[in-house]
Backbone as JSON Lines, residues from 0, in Angstrom:
{"i":0,"aa":"M","n":[0.83,-1.19,0.0],"ca":[0.0,0.0,0.0],"c":[0.87,1.25,0.0]}
{"i":1,"aa":"V","n":[1.91,1.22,0.8],"ca":[2.76,2.41,0.93],"c":[3.48,2.69,-0.38]}
{"i":2,"aa":"V","n":[3.94,1.63,-1.04],"ca":[4.65,1.82,-2.3],"c":[3.73,2.44,-3.35]}
{"i":3,"aa":"T","n":[2.5,1.95,-3.41],"ca":[1.53,2.5,-4.36],"c":[1.28,3.98,-4.1]}
{"i":4,"aa":"M","n":[1.1,4.33,-2.84],"ca":[0.84,5.73,-2.5],"c":[2.05,6.6,-2.81]}
{"i":5,"aa":"L","n":[3.25,6.12,-2.52],"ca":[4.45,6.92,-2.79],"c":[4.68,7.11,-4.28]}
{"i":6,"aa":"V","n":[4.44,6.06,-5.06],"ca":[4.59,6.18,-6.52],"c":[3.59,7.19,-7.08]}
{"i":7,"aa":"C","n":[2.34,7.1,-6.64],"ca":[1.32,8.04,-7.11],"c":[1.62,9.46,-6.65]}
{"i":8,"aa":"L","n":[2.13,9.6,-5.44],"ca":[2.53,10.92,-4.95],"c":[3.64,11.5,-5.81]}
{"i":9,"aa":"Y","n":[4.64,10.69,-6.13],"ca":[5.75,11.14,-6.96],"c":[5.26,11.54,-8.35]}
{"i":10,"aa":"I","n":[4.41,10.72,-8.96],"ca":[3.88,11.03,-10.29],"c":[3.03,12.3,-10.25]}
{"i":11,"aa":"G","n":[2.19,12.43,-9.23],"ca":[1.36,13.63,-9.1],"c":[2.2,14.88,-8.92]}
{"i":12,"aa":"K","n":[3.25,14.78,-8.14],"ca":[4.14,15.93,-7.93],"c":[4.87,16.28,-9.22]}
{"i":13,"aa":"W","n":[5.32,15.26,-9.95],"ca":[6.02,15.49,-11.22],"c":[5.09,16.17,-12.23]}
{"i":14,"aa":"V","n":[3.86,15.68,-12.34],"ca":[2.89,16.27,-13.27],"c":[2.58,17.71,-12.84]}
{"i":15,"aa":"G","n":[2.45,17.93,-11.54],"ca":[2.18,19.27,-11.03],"c":[3.29,20.24,-11.36]}
{"i":16,"aa":"I","n":[4.53,19.82,-11.23],"ca":[5.65,20.7,-11.56],"c":[5.71,20.95,-13.06]}
{"i":17,"aa":"K","n":[5.46,19.91,-13.84],"ca":[5.52,20.03,-15.3],"c":[4.47,21.0,-15.83]}
{"i":18,"aa":"F","n":[3.26,20.97,-15.26],"ca":[2.18,21.81,-15.75],"c":[1.9,23.01,-14.85]}
{"i":19,"aa":"D","n":[2.79,23.27,-13.91],"ca":[2.76,24.48,-13.08],"c":[1.55,24.56,-12.13]}
{"i":20,"aa":"F","n":[1.16,23.43,-11.56],"ca":[0.17,23.42,-10.48],"c":[0.54,22.31,-9.49]}
{"i":21,"aa":"E","n":[1.65,22.54,-8.8],"ca":[2.27,21.51,-7.96],"c":[1.35,21.02,-6.85]}
{"i":22,"aa":"I","n":[0.66,21.92,-6.17],"ca":[-0.19,21.52,-5.05],"c":[-1.35,20.65,-5.53]}
{"i":23,"aa":"L","n":[-1.98,21.05,-6.61],"ca":[-3.11,20.27,-7.14],"c":[-2.64,18.92,-7.65]}
{"i":24,"aa":"G","n":[-1.51,18.87,-8.32],"ca":[-0.97,17.61,-8.81],"c":[-0.63,16.67,-7.67]}
{"i":25,"aa":"T","n":[-0.06,17.22,-6.6],"ca":[0.27,16.41,-5.43],"c":[-1.0,15.84,-4.79]}
{"i":26,"aa":"L","n":[-2.02,16.65,-4.65],"ca":[-3.28,16.18,-4.06],"c":[-3.93,15.1,-4.92]}
{"i":27,"aa":"I","n":[-3.93,15.31,-6.22],"ca":[-4.51,14.31,-7.11],"c":[-3.73,13.01,-7.0]}
{"i":28,"aa":"G","n":[-2.41,13.1,-6.95],"ca":[-1.58,11.9,-6.8],"c":[-1.86,11.17,-5.51]}
{"i":29,"aa":"V","n":[-1.98,11.9,-4.42],"ca":[-2.24,11.28,-3.11],"c":[-3.61,10.6,-3.1]}
{"i":30,"aa":"F","n":[-4.63,11.28,-3.6],"ca":[-5.96,10.7,-3.59],"c":[-6.06,9.5,-4.53]}
{"i":31,"aa":"F","n":[-5.4,9.57,-5.68],"ca":[-5.4,8.43,-6.58],"c":[-4.66,7.26,-5.95]}
{"i":32,"aa":"G","n":[-3.55,7.53,-5.3],"ca":[-2.8,6.48,-4.61],"c":[-3.61,5.85,-3.49]}
{"i":33,"aa":"L","n":[-4.32,6.67,-2.74],"ca":[-5.17,6.16,-1.67],"c":[-6.28,5.28,-2.24]}
{"i":34,"aa":"F","n":[-6.91,5.74,-3.29],"ca":[-7.97,4.96,-3.93],"c":[-7.43,3.64,-4.46]}
{"i":35,"aa":"A","n":[-6.29,3.68,-5.14],"ca":[-5.71,2.46,-5.7],"c":[-5.31,1.48,-4.6]}
{"i":36,"aa":"S","n":[-4.78,1.98,-3.5],"ca":[-4.38,1.12,-2.39],"c":[-5.59,0.45,-1.73]}
{"i":37,"aa":"I","n":[-6.62,1.22,-1.49],"ca":[-7.83,0.66,-0.87],"c":[-8.5,-0.33,-1.81]}
{"i":38,"aa":"Y","n":[-8.53,-0.02,-3.09],"ca":[-9.11,-0.93,-4.07],"c":[-8.35,-2.26,-4.09]}
{"i":39,"aa":"G","n":[-7.03,-2.19,-4.11],"ca":[-6.22,-3.4,-4.1],"c":[-6.41,-4.21,-2.82]}
{"i":40,"aa":"L","n":[-6.53,-3.52,-1.69],"ca":[-6.74,-4.19,-0.42],"c":[-8.09,-4.91,-0.39]}
{"i":41,"aa":"I","n":[-9.12,-4.25,-0.83],"ca":[-10.46,-4.85,-0.86],"c":[-10.49,-6.04,-1.83]}
{"i":42,"aa":"K","n":[-9.85,-5.88,-2.98],"ca":[-9.79,-6.97,-3.95],"c":[-9.05,-8.18,-3.38]}
{"i":43,"aa":"E","n":[-7.98,-7.94,-2.65],"ca":[-7.21,-9.02,-2.05],"c":[-7.99,-9.71,-0.93]}
{"i":44,"aa":"I","n":[-8.73,-8.94,-0.15],"ca":[-9.53,-9.52,0.93],"c":[-10.64,-10.4,0.38]}
{"i":45,"aa":"N","n":[-11.26,-9.99,-0.7],"ca":[-12.36,-10.75,-1.27],"c":[-11.9,-12.05,-1.92]}
{"i":46,"aa":"N","n":[-10.65,-12.16,-2.28],"ca":[-10.15,-13.4,-2.9],"c":[-9.78,-14.31,-1.83]}
């Protein structure tokens, strides 16, 4: 879970710097990472 969140955070920060909206990119990365981590956890629990 942590690796997924950190990767998404890094990508969001990179996109934010590239397109000149670092805070928004970071937030989008964090929320996407959180969503992906929870989705993976729920999918793993159901199997």
